VMD Tcl script that builds the backbone (N, CA, C; Angstrom):
set m [mol new atoms 462]
animate dup $m
set s [atomselect $m all]
$s set {name element resname resid chain x y z} {
  {N N MET 1 A -37.803 -42.932 9.516}
  {CA C MET 1 A -38.071 -43.295 8.139}
  {C C MET 1 A -36.824 -43.120 7.277}
  {N N ARG 2 A -36.095 -42.028 7.499}
  {CA C ARG 2 A -34.866 -41.802 6.736}
  {C C ARG 2 A -33.838 -42.894 7.015}
  {N N LYS 3 A -33.804 -43.343 8.254}
  {CA C LYS 3 A -32.842 -44.373 8.627}
  {C C LYS 3 A -33.143 -45.676 7.883}
  {N N ILE 4 A -34.412 -46.026 7.772}
  {CA C ILE 4 A -34.802 -47.239 7.051}
  {C C ILE 4 A -34.446 -47.113 5.568}
  {N N ALA 5 A -34.718 -45.954 5.001}
  {CA C ALA 5 A -34.393 -45.727 3.587}
  {C C ALA 5 A -32.887 -45.840 3.364}
  {N N ARG 6 A -32.107 -45.295 4.262}
  {CA C ARG 6 A -30.648 -45.361 4.157}
  {C C ARG 6 A -30.155 -46.806 4.257}
  {N N ILE 7 A -30.730 -47.574 5.157}
  {CA C ILE 7 A -30.362 -48.991 5.314}
  {C C ILE 7 A -30.704 -49.768 4.036}
  {N N ILE 8 A -31.878 -49.510 3.499}
  {CA C ILE 8 A -32.292 -50.192 2.262}
  {C C ILE 8 A -31.339 -49.845 1.124}
  {N N LEU 9 A -30.964 -48.582 1.003}
  {CA C LEU 9 A -30.021 -48.182 -0.051}
  {C C LEU 9 A -28.663 -48.861 0.131}
  {N N TRP 10 A -28.212 -48.973 1.363}
  {CA C TRP 10 A -26.947 -49.657 1.632}
  {C C TRP 10 A -27.039 -51.138 1.236}
  {N N ILE 11 A -28.122 -51.764 1.578}
  {CA C ILE 11 A -28.314 -53.178 1.229}
  {C C ILE 11 A -28.330 -53.359 -0.282}
  {N N ILE 12 A -29.055 -52.494 -0.978}
  {CA C ILE 12 A -29.106 -52.562 -2.447}
  {C C ILE 12 A -27.718 -52.342 -3.038}
  {N N GLY 13 A -26.999 -51.366 -2.523}
  {CA C GLY 13 A -25.642 -51.080 -3.014}
  {C C GLY 13 A -24.694 -52.252 -2.799}
  {N N ILE 14 A -24.738 -52.830 -1.630}
  {CA C ILE 14 A -23.865 -53.975 -1.326}
  {C C ILE 14 A -24.249 -55.170 -2.205}
  {N N ALA 15 A -25.554 -55.397 -2.379}
  {CA C ALA 15 A -26.004 -56.511 -3.235}
  {C C ALA 15 A -25.537 -56.293 -4.670}
  {N N PHE 16 A -25.606 -55.051 -5.140}
  {CA C PHE 16 A -25.153 -54.732 -6.496}
  {C C PHE 16 A -23.660 -55.041 -6.657}
  {N N ILE 17 A -22.886 -54.692 -5.679}
  {CA C ILE 17 A -21.440 -54.966 -5.720}
  {C C ILE 17 A -21.184 -56.470 -5.683}
  {N N ILE 18 A -21.885 -57.177 -4.844}
  {CA C ILE 18 A -21.685 -58.625 -4.713}
  {C C ILE 18 A -22.022 -59.345 -6.023}
  {N N ILE 19 A -23.120 -58.971 -6.684}
  {CA C ILE 19 A -23.505 -59.685 -7.908}
  {C C ILE 19 A -22.502 -59.477 -9.042}
  {N N GLN 20 A -21.668 -58.456 -8.936}
  {CA C GLN 20 A -20.641 -58.247 -9.970}
  {C C GLN 20 A -19.626 -59.386 -9.983}
  {N N PHE 21 A -19.482 -60.053 -8.852}
  {CA C PHE 21 A -18.488 -61.118 -8.743}
  {C C PHE 21 A -19.037 -62.502 -9.091}
  {N N LEU 22 A -20.335 -62.585 -9.365}
  {CA C LEU 22 A -20.895 -63.866 -9.782}
  {C C LEU 22 A -20.386 -64.189 -11.186}
  {N N PRO 23 A -19.950 -65.414 -11.411}
  {CA C PRO 23 A -19.390 -65.759 -12.723}
  {C C PRO 23 A -20.465 -65.769 -13.807}
  {N N ALA 24 A -20.045 -65.430 -15.000}
  {CA C ALA 24 A -20.934 -65.453 -16.160}
  {C C ALA 24 A -20.154 -66.025 -17.340}
  {N N GLU 25 A -20.766 -66.958 -18.032}
  {CA C GLU 25 A -20.095 -67.590 -19.164}
  {C C GLU 25 A -20.534 -66.916 -20.460}
  {N N TYR 26 A -19.648 -66.085 -20.983}
  {CA C TYR 26 A -19.929 -65.373 -22.229}
  {C C TYR 26 A -19.740 -66.311 -23.419}
  {N N PRO 27 A -20.663 -66.245 -24.390}
  {CA C PRO 27 A -20.442 -67.035 -25.603}
  {C C PRO 27 A -19.135 -66.613 -26.284}
  {N N GLU 28 A -18.428 -67.588 -26.791}
  {CA C GLU 28 A -17.131 -67.338 -27.424}
  {C C GLU 28 A -17.287 -66.475 -28.677}
  {N N THR 29 A -16.291 -65.666 -28.926}
  {CA C THR 29 A -16.280 -64.872 -30.154}
  {C C THR 29 A -15.089 -65.270 -31.015}
  {N N THR 30 A -15.307 -65.240 -32.317}
  {CA C THR 30 A -14.272 -65.551 -33.294}
  {C C THR 30 A -14.466 -64.605 -34.456}
  {N N LEU 31 A -13.418 -63.907 -34.837}
  {CA C LEU 31 A -13.547 -62.955 -35.938}
  {C C LEU 31 A -13.332 -63.590 -37.302}
  {N N VAL 32 A -12.715 -64.756 -37.337}
  {CA C VAL 32 A -12.505 -65.457 -38.608}
  {C C VAL 32 A -13.384 -66.707 -38.587}
  {N N ASN 33 A -14.387 -66.718 -39.462}
  {CA C ASN 33 A -15.337 -67.823 -39.529}
  {C C ASN 33 A -15.464 -68.270 -40.982}
  {N N GLU 34 A -14.852 -69.383 -41.302}
  {CA C GLU 34 A -14.789 -69.829 -42.695}
  {C C GLU 34 A -16.152 -70.220 -43.263}
  {N N ASN 35 A -17.130 -70.509 -42.419}
  {CA C ASN 35 A -18.464 -70.878 -42.897}
  {C C ASN 35 A -19.453 -69.724 -42.844}
  {N N ASP 36 A -18.959 -68.514 -42.660}
  {CA C ASP 36 A -19.799 -67.338 -42.507}
  {C C ASP 36 A -20.530 -66.993 -43.798}
  {N N LEU 37 A -21.725 -66.471 -43.653}
  {CA C LEU 37 A -22.542 -66.056 -44.797}
  {C C LEU 37 A -21.822 -65.046 -45.673}
  {N N ILE 38 A -21.218 -64.062 -45.064}
  {CA C ILE 38 A -20.588 -62.987 -45.832}
  {C C ILE 38 A -19.405 -63.506 -46.645}
  {N N THR 39 A -18.718 -64.525 -46.164}
  {CA C THR 39 A -17.574 -65.051 -46.911}
  {C C THR 39 A -17.985 -65.839 -48.150}
  {N N THR 40 A -19.294 -66.109 -48.309}
  {CA C THR 40 A -19.769 -66.843 -49.482}
  {C C THR 40 A -19.686 -65.992 -50.743}
  {N N GLY 41 A -19.621 -64.676 -50.581}
  {CA C GLY 41 A -19.629 -63.784 -51.740}
  {C C GLY 41 A -21.028 -63.567 -52.287}
  {N N LYS 42 A -22.044 -64.048 -51.588}
  {CA C LYS 42 A -23.437 -63.929 -52.048}
  {C C LYS 42 A -24.139 -62.727 -51.419}
  {N N VAL 43 A -23.368 -61.906 -50.727}
  {CA C VAL 43 A -23.928 -60.750 -50.037}
  {C C VAL 43 A -23.207 -59.505 -50.530}
  {N N ASN 44 A -23.978 -58.534 -51.054}
  {CA C ASN 44 A -23.335 -57.300 -51.514}
  {C C ASN 44 A -22.894 -56.460 -50.313}
  {N N ASN 45 A -22.119 -55.441 -50.579}
  {CA C ASN 45 A -21.545 -54.625 -49.495}
  {C C ASN 45 A -22.600 -53.947 -48.630}
  {N N GLU 46 A -23.688 -53.466 -49.244}
  {CA C GLU 46 A -24.722 -52.767 -48.478}
  {C C GLU 46 A -25.416 -53.723 -47.503}
  {N N VAL 47 A -25.804 -54.882 -48.003}
  {CA C VAL 47 A -26.473 -55.866 -47.147}
  {C C VAL 47 A -25.505 -56.386 -46.094}
  {N N SER 48 A -24.270 -56.591 -46.481}
  {CA C SER 48 A -23.247 -57.033 -45.535}
  {C C SER 48 A -23.128 -56.048 -44.373}
  {N N GLU 49 A -23.111 -54.778 -44.679}
  {CA C GLU 49 A -22.998 -53.743 -43.646}
  {C C GLU 49 A -24.233 -53.741 -42.741}
  {N N ILE 50 A -25.406 -53.904 -43.327}
  {CA C ILE 50 A -26.640 -53.958 -42.538}
  {C C ILE 50 A -26.594 -55.158 -41.584}
  {N N LEU 51 A -26.216 -56.308 -42.111}
  {CA C LEU 51 A -26.145 -57.518 -41.273}
  {C C LEU 51 A -25.135 -57.340 -40.140}
  {N N LYS 52 A -23.969 -56.808 -40.460}
  {CA C LYS 52 A -22.930 -56.607 -39.429}
  {C C LYS 52 A -23.410 -55.644 -38.344}
  {N N THR 53 A -24.097 -54.590 -38.737}
  {CA C THR 53 A -24.531 -53.561 -37.789}
  {C C THR 53 A -25.745 -53.975 -36.973}
  {N N SER 54 A -26.699 -54.653 -37.620}
  {CA C SER 54 A -27.978 -54.913 -36.966}
  {C C SER 54 A -28.189 -56.348 -36.497}
  {N N CYS 55 A -27.370 -57.290 -36.967}
  {CA C CYS 55 A -27.661 -58.702 -36.691}
  {C C CYS 55 A -26.510 -59.474 -36.050}
  {N N TYR 56 A -25.293 -59.152 -36.430}
  {CA C TYR 56 A -24.165 -60.018 -36.108}
  {C C TYR 56 A -23.805 -60.105 -34.630}
  {N N ASP 57 A -24.146 -59.096 -33.824}
  {CA C ASP 57 A -23.816 -59.196 -32.398}
  {C C ASP 57 A -24.518 -60.376 -31.729}
  {N N CYS 58 A -25.727 -60.689 -32.166}
  {CA C CYS 58 A -26.466 -61.807 -31.571}
  {C C CYS 58 A -26.507 -63.047 -32.459}
  {N N HIS 59 A -26.355 -62.852 -33.755}
  {CA C HIS 59 A -26.538 -63.960 -34.697}
  {C C HIS 59 A -25.261 -64.345 -35.426}
  {N N SER 60 A -24.134 -64.255 -34.758}
  {CA C SER 60 A -22.861 -64.718 -35.335}
  {C C SER 60 A -21.878 -64.973 -34.203}
  {N N ASN 61 A -20.733 -65.498 -34.570}
  {CA C ASN 61 A -19.662 -65.689 -33.582}
  {C C ASN 61 A -18.800 -64.441 -33.449}
  {N N GLU 62 A -19.205 -63.365 -34.091}
  {CA C GLU 62 A -18.424 -62.122 -34.104}
  {C C GLU 62 A -18.987 -61.074 -33.154}
  {N N THR 63 A -19.559 -61.513 -32.073}
  {CA C THR 63 A -20.148 -60.610 -31.087}
  {C C THR 63 A -19.118 -59.632 -30.549}
  {N N ILE 64 A -19.525 -58.385 -30.456}
  {CA C ILE 64 A -18.694 -57.363 -29.822}
  {C C ILE 64 A -19.377 -57.014 -28.503}
  {N N TYR 65 A -18.677 -57.266 -27.412}
  {CA C TYR 65 A -19.244 -57.014 -26.086}
  {C C TYR 65 A -18.930 -55.585 -25.648}
  {N N PRO 66 A -19.961 -54.716 -25.553}
  {CA C PRO 66 A -19.732 -53.348 -25.079}
  {C C PRO 66 A -19.495 -53.324 -23.567}
  {N N TRP 67 A -19.068 -52.199 -23.048}
  {CA C TRP 67 A -18.711 -52.075 -21.640}
  {C C TRP 67 A -19.830 -52.503 -20.706}
  {N N TYR 68 A -21.066 -52.132 -21.038}
  {CA C TYR 68 A -22.183 -52.427 -20.136}
  {C C TYR 68 A -22.492 -53.922 -20.061}
  {N N SER 69 A -21.971 -54.710 -21.012}
  {CA C SER 69 A -22.242 -56.147 -21.005}
  {C C SER 69 A -21.431 -56.876 -19.935}
  {N N TYR 70 A -20.611 -56.146 -19.210}
  {CA C TYR 70 A -19.824 -56.733 -18.126}
  {C C TYR 70 A -20.360 -56.351 -16.751}
  {N N ILE 71 A -21.504 -55.668 -16.722}
  {CA C ILE 71 A -22.086 -55.211 -15.461}
  {C C ILE 71 A -23.392 -55.963 -15.205}
  {N N ALA 72 A -23.414 -56.697 -14.094}
  {CA C ALA 72 A -24.637 -57.417 -13.713}
  {C C ALA 72 A -25.666 -56.396 -13.258}
  {N N PRO 73 A -26.905 -56.602 -13.500}
  {CA C PRO 73 A -27.557 -57.758 -14.093}
  {C C PRO 73 A -27.674 -57.692 -15.622}
  {N N VAL 74 A -27.229 -56.598 -16.229}
  {CA C VAL 74 A -27.328 -56.456 -17.684}
  {C C VAL 74 A -26.562 -57.565 -18.401}
  {N N LYS 75 A -25.405 -57.962 -17.852}
  {CA C LYS 75 A -24.599 -58.982 -18.522}
  {C C LYS 75 A -25.374 -60.283 -18.696}
  {N N TRP 76 A -26.244 -60.603 -17.753}
  {CA C TRP 76 A -27.025 -61.845 -17.868}
  {C C TRP 76 A -28.020 -61.762 -19.024}
  {N N LEU 77 A -28.612 -60.587 -19.211}
  {CA C LEU 77 A -29.538 -60.385 -20.326}
  {C C LEU 77 A -28.791 -60.476 -21.658}
  {N N VAL 78 A -27.639 -59.830 -21.737}
  {CA C VAL 78 A -26.832 -59.849 -22.957}
  {C C VAL 78 A -26.421 -61.282 -23.293}
  {N N ILE 79 A -25.909 -61.988 -22.331}
  {CA C ILE 79 A -25.472 -63.374 -22.545}
  {C C ILE 79 A -26.648 -64.241 -22.999}
  {N N SER 80 A -27.776 -64.094 -22.357}
  {CA C SER 80 A -28.960 -64.866 -22.721}
  {C C SER 80 A -29.407 -64.554 -24.151}
  {N N ASP 81 A -29.470 -63.267 -24.492}
  {CA C ASP 81 A -29.894 -62.874 -25.845}
  {C C ASP 81 A -28.958 -63.431 -26.908}
  {N N ILE 82 A -27.667 -63.420 -26.636}
  {CA C ILE 82 A -26.701 -63.935 -27.609}
  {C C ILE 82 A -26.856 -65.441 -27.763}
  {N N LYS 83 A -26.992 -66.149 -26.652}
  {CA C LYS 83 A -27.158 -67.604 -26.729}
  {C C LYS 83 A -28.424 -67.970 -27.504}
  {N N VAL 84 A -29.515 -67.300 -27.205}
  {CA C VAL 84 A -30.771 -67.566 -27.904}
  {C C VAL 84 A -30.647 -67.172 -29.377}
  {N N GLY 85 A -30.053 -66.016 -29.635}
  {CA C GLY 85 A -29.883 -65.554 -31.016}
  {C C GLY 85 A -29.064 -66.519 -31.852}
  {N N ARG 86 A -27.954 -66.988 -31.316}
  {CA C ARG 86 A -27.114 -67.941 -32.048}
  {C C ARG 86 A -27.809 -69.277 -32.246}
  {N N LYS 87 A -28.619 -69.670 -31.269}
  {CA C LYS 87 A -29.346 -70.933 -31.404}
  {C C LYS 87 A -30.366 -70.827 -32.534}
  {N N GLU 88 A -31.030 -69.696 -32.637}
  {CA C GLU 88 A -32.023 -69.483 -33.686}
  {C C GLU 88 A -31.369 -69.374 -35.057}
  {N N LEU 89 A -30.274 -68.624 -35.137}
  {CA C LEU 89 A -29.571 -68.395 -36.404}
  {C C LEU 89 A -28.170 -67.912 -36.109}
  {N N ASN 90 A -27.197 -68.617 -36.670}
  {CA C ASN 90 A -25.806 -68.193 -36.525}
  {C C ASN 90 A -25.218 -68.046 -37.924}
  {N N PHE 91 A -25.082 -66.795 -38.370}
  {CA C PHE 91 A -24.546 -66.526 -39.705}
  {C C PHE 91 A -23.138 -67.088 -39.880}
  {N N SER 92 A -22.420 -67.275 -38.792}
  {CA C SER 92 A -21.054 -67.807 -38.870}
  {C C SER 92 A -21.042 -69.284 -39.261}
  {N N GLU 93 A -22.189 -69.921 -39.228}
  {CA C GLU 93 A -22.284 -71.328 -39.593}
  {C C GLU 93 A -23.097 -71.534 -40.870}
  {N N TRP 94 A -23.340 -70.474 -41.611}
  {CA C TRP 94 A -24.226 -70.481 -42.771}
  {C C TRP 94 A -23.925 -71.610 -43.761}
  {N N GLN 95 A -22.678 -71.788 -44.102}
  {CA C GLN 95 A -22.329 -72.765 -45.122}
  {C C GLN 95 A -22.463 -74.217 -44.647}
  {N N THR 96 A -22.718 -74.417 -43.357}
  {CA C THR 96 A -22.942 -75.774 -42.850}
  {C C THR 96 A -24.419 -76.162 -42.948}
  {N N PHE 97 A -25.296 -75.192 -43.249}
  {CA C PHE 97 A -26.729 -75.473 -43.357}
  {C C PHE 97 A -27.038 -76.083 -44.723}
  {N N GLU 98 A -27.984 -76.994 -44.743}
  {CA C GLU 98 A -28.463 -77.541 -46.014}
  {C C GLU 98 A -29.222 -76.447 -46.758}
  {N N LYS 99 A -29.311 -76.592 -48.056}
  {CA C LYS 99 A -29.940 -75.560 -48.887}
  {C C LYS 99 A -31.389 -75.290 -48.479}
  {N N ARG 100 A -32.155 -76.336 -48.181}
  {CA C ARG 100 A -33.554 -76.100 -47.785}
  {C C ARG 100 A -33.618 -75.347 -46.455}
  {N N GLU 101 A -32.654 -75.581 -45.570}
  {CA C GLU 101 A -32.597 -74.854 -44.303}
  {C C GLU 101 A -32.239 -73.385 -44.550}
  {N N GLN 102 A -31.310 -73.135 -45.477}
  {CA C GLN 102 A -30.960 -71.762 -45.837}
  {C C GLN 102 A -32.180 -71.020 -46.378}
  {N N ILE 103 A -32.945 -71.687 -47.236}
  {CA C ILE 103 A -34.138 -71.062 -47.808}
  {C C ILE 103 A -35.141 -70.724 -46.711}
  {N N LYS 104 A -35.349 -71.644 -45.789}
  {CA C LYS 104 A -36.270 -71.412 -44.668}
  {C C LYS 104 A -35.795 -70.224 -43.836}
  {N N ILE 105 A -34.504 -70.156 -43.566}
  {CA C ILE 105 A -33.942 -69.057 -42.776}
  {C C ILE 105 A -34.121 -67.729 -43.504}
  {N N LEU 106 A -33.864 -67.719 -44.801}
  {CA C LEU 106 A -34.028 -66.489 -45.585}
  {C C LEU 106 A -35.474 -65.998 -45.532}
  {N N GLU 107 A -36.430 -66.920 -45.622}
  {CA C GLU 107 A -37.849 -66.547 -45.512}
  {C C GLU 107 A -38.145 -65.959 -44.133}
  {N N GLU 108 A -37.572 -66.562 -43.091}
  {CA C GLU 108 A -37.789 -66.076 -41.726}
  {C C GLU 108 A -37.158 -64.696 -41.533}
  {N N ILE 109 A -35.967 -64.490 -42.104}
  {CA C ILE 109 A -35.317 -63.176 -42.000}
  {C C ILE 109 A -36.222 -62.122 -42.625}
  {N N SER 110 A -36.709 -62.408 -43.811}
  {CA C SER 110 A -37.579 -61.472 -44.519}
  {C C SER 110 A -38.815 -61.139 -43.682}
  {N N GLU 111 A -39.433 -62.157 -43.125}
  {CA C GLU 111 A -40.635 -61.967 -42.313}
  {C C GLU 111 A -40.336 -61.171 -41.046}
  {N N GLU 112 A -39.261 -61.522 -40.345}
  {CA C GLU 112 A -38.896 -60.827 -39.104}
  {C C GLU 112 A -38.610 -59.351 -39.355}
  {N N VAL 113 A -37.904 -59.076 -40.434}
  {CA C VAL 113 A -37.552 -57.686 -40.761}
  {C C VAL 113 A -38.798 -56.910 -41.181}
  {N N GLU 114 A -39.603 -57.530 -42.042}
  {CA C GLU 114 A -40.802 -56.854 -42.548}
  {C C GLU 114 A -41.766 -56.514 -41.422}
  {N N GLU 115 A -41.863 -57.389 -40.423}
  {CA C GLU 115 A -42.800 -57.181 -39.319}
  {C C GLU 115 A -42.154 -56.489 -38.112}
  {N N ASP 116 A -40.961 -55.930 -38.314}
  {CA C ASP 116 A -40.257 -55.152 -37.273}
  {C C ASP 116 A -39.995 -55.934 -35.992}
  {N N ARG 117 A -39.801 -57.249 -36.104}
  {CA C ARG 117 A -39.467 -58.057 -34.926}
  {C C ARG 117 A -37.960 -58.163 -34.736}
  {N N MET 118 A -37.216 -57.841 -35.767}
  {CA C MET 118 A -35.755 -57.856 -35.701}
  {C C MET 118 A -35.227 -56.601 -36.361}
  {N N PRO 119 A -34.164 -56.030 -35.818}
  {CA C PRO 119 A -33.521 -56.382 -34.557}
  {C C PRO 119 A -34.444 -56.062 -33.376}
  {N N LEU 120 A -34.163 -56.728 -32.261}
  {CA C LEU 120 A -34.984 -56.541 -31.069}
  {C C LEU 120 A -34.987 -55.079 -30.631}
  {N N PHE 121 A -36.148 -54.613 -30.185}
  {CA C PHE 121 A -36.285 -53.229 -29.739}
  {C C PHE 121 A -35.289 -52.896 -28.628}
  {N N ILE 122 A -35.140 -53.821 -27.671}
  {CA C ILE 122 A -34.232 -53.574 -26.540}
  {C C ILE 122 A -32.795 -53.372 -27.026}
  {N N TYR 123 A -32.419 -54.055 -28.093}
  {CA C TYR 123 A -31.070 -53.905 -28.662}
  {C C TYR 123 A -30.922 -52.536 -29.314}
  {N N THR 124 A -31.962 -52.087 -30.010}
  {CA C THR 124 A -31.872 -50.803 -30.722}
  {C C THR 124 A -31.928 -49.600 -29.792}
  {N N ILE 125 A -32.376 -49.815 -28.562}
  {CA C ILE 125 A -32.367 -48.708 -27.596}
  {C C ILE 125 A -30.934 -48.247 -27.360}
  {N N VAL 126 A -30.049 -49.201 -27.175}
  {CA C VAL 126 A -28.646 -48.885 -26.888}
  {C C VAL 126 A -27.837 -48.742 -28.180}
  {N N HIS 127 A -28.227 -49.479 -29.209}
  {CA C HIS 127 A -27.522 -49.473 -30.496}
  {C C HIS 127 A -28.425 -48.811 -31.538}
  {N N GLY 128 A -28.527 -47.508 -31.476}
  {CA C GLY 128 A -29.404 -46.773 -32.379}
  {C C GLY 128 A -29.094 -47.005 -33.850}
  {N N ASN 129 A -27.826 -47.215 -34.166}
  {CA C ASN 129 A -27.446 -47.441 -35.564}
  {C C ASN 129 A -27.916 -48.798 -36.077}
  {N N ALA 130 A -28.395 -49.675 -35.191}
  {CA C ALA 130 A -28.889 -50.988 -35.602}
  {C C ALA 130 A -30.337 -50.934 -36.080}
  {N N ARG 131 A -31.034 -49.820 -35.789}
  {CA C ARG 131 A -32.415 -49.679 -36.266}
  {C C ARG 131 A -32.427 -49.673 -37.781}
  {N N LEU 132 A -33.369 -50.393 -38.341}
  {CA C LEU 132 A -33.475 -50.468 -39.798}
  {C C LEU 132 A -34.483 -49.440 -40.302}
  {N N ASP 133 A -34.037 -48.605 -41.231}
  {CA C ASP 133 A -34.988 -47.698 -41.866}
  {C C ASP 133 A -35.679 -48.450 -43.011}
  {N N GLN 134 A -36.640 -47.823 -43.642}
  {CA C GLN 134 A -37.416 -48.485 -44.689}
  {C C GLN 134 A -36.544 -48.944 -45.854}
  {N N ASP 135 A -35.572 -48.141 -46.218}
  {CA C ASP 135 A -34.686 -48.513 -47.322}
  {C C ASP 135 A -33.852 -49.751 -46.975}
  {N N GLN 136 A -33.337 -49.801 -45.762}
  {CA C GLN 136 A -32.555 -50.960 -45.328}
  {C C GLN 136 A -33.419 -52.217 -45.273}
  {N N LYS 137 A -34.653 -52.066 -44.807}
  {CA C LYS 137 A -35.576 -53.207 -44.775}
  {C C LYS 137 A -35.807 -53.727 -46.193}
  {N N LYS 138 A -36.050 -52.813 -47.126}
  {CA C LYS 138 A -36.280 -53.215 -48.518}
  {C C LYS 138 A -35.052 -53.917 -49.086}
  {N N GLN 139 A -33.866 -53.395 -48.783}
  {CA C GLN 139 A -32.636 -54.023 -49.260}
  {C C GLN 139 A -32.496 -55.445 -48.729}
  {N N LEU 140 A -32.735 -55.627 -47.434}
  {CA C LEU 140 A -32.625 -56.958 -46.836}
  {C C LEU 140 A -33.659 -57.923 -47.421}
  {N N ILE 141 A -34.882 -57.463 -47.523}
  {CA C ILE 141 A -35.948 -58.320 -48.048}
  {C C ILE 141 A -35.665 -58.672 -49.509}
  {N N SER 142 A -35.244 -57.700 -50.302}
  {CA C SER 142 A -34.903 -57.971 -51.710}
  {C C SER 142 A -33.753 -58.966 -51.795}
  {N N TRP 143 A -32.757 -58.797 -50.937}
  {CA C TRP 143 A -31.621 -59.716 -50.945}
  {C C TRP 143 A -32.058 -61.131 -50.576}
  {N N THR 144 A -32.916 -61.270 -49.539}
  {CA C THR 144 A -33.361 -62.612 -49.142}
  {C C THR 144 A -34.121 -63.282 -50.280}
  {N N GLU 145 A -34.948 -62.519 -50.976}
  {CA C GLU 145 A -35.705 -63.081 -52.102}
  {C C GLU 145 A -34.771 -63.483 -53.237}
  {N N ALA 146 A -33.825 -62.617 -53.568}
  {CA C ALA 146 A -32.888 -62.913 -54.656}
  {C C ALA 146 A -32.000 -64.108 -54.298}
  {N N HIS 147 A -31.541 -64.146 -53.066}
  {CA C HIS 147 A -30.663 -65.247 -52.653}
  {C C HIS 147 A -31.437 -66.570 -52.604}
  {N N THR 148 A -32.697 -66.524 -52.232}
  {CA C THR 148 A -33.542 -67.716 -52.248}
  {C C THR 148 A -33.638 -68.247 -53.677}
  {N N GLU 149 A -33.915 -67.358 -54.616}
  {CA C GLU 149 A -33.997 -67.759 -56.032}
  {C C GLU 149 A -32.678 -68.342 -56.503}
  {N N GLU 150 A -31.585 -67.745 -56.071}
  {CA C GLU 150 A -30.260 -68.228 -56.443}
  {C C GLU 150 A -30.011 -69.662 -55.930}
  {N N ILE 151 A -30.433 -69.899 -54.695}
  {CA C ILE 151 A -30.267 -71.243 -54.110}
  {C C ILE 151 A -31.121 -72.253 -54.879}
  {N N PHE 152 A -32.349 -71.863 -55.216}
  {CA C PHE 152 A -33.214 -72.752 -55.999}
  {C C PHE 152 A -32.580 -73.096 -57.339}
  {N N GLY 153 A -31.849 -72.136 -57.909}
  {CA C GLY 153 A -31.227 -72.329 -59.212}
  {C C GLY 153 A -29.983 -73.204 -59.185}
  {N N GLU 154 A -29.431 -73.443 -58.008}
  {CA C GLU 154 A -28.188 -74.227 -57.902}
  {C C GLU 154 A -28.426 -75.710 -58.076}
}
mol reanalyze $m
mol bondsrecalc $m
mol representation Tube
mol addrep $m
């Protein structure tokens, strides 16, 4: 029985090493994004910090890849989450959205935050500082409402 267990562990170990060499296409990162939401000047420093800490890794082109994002199979999950996150909302492209689309996105942000669907729980396990406390949630929701009104006024 011990021999079988040892063989299985060796197989798992070798498979783990082999999967490290499988290619993975990481979404591109860019630190300078001229169409970024924050560059509009419509975001105060507190909300900007919340967005950078809790949202931007998946919802912008400014993703910071931590060490574990280079280890399979975790890297596949990270890459997938970023691709899906950017497809849903990419703050780096904010100024390319039409005003009605911006308003819709702001409403969705407010709803996602209020109902604790964002940031994703799996993300906050590793990134504890990304968890939103009640005050941060209120700040984000208030900002989305104020910014929506501002867009309507333009």
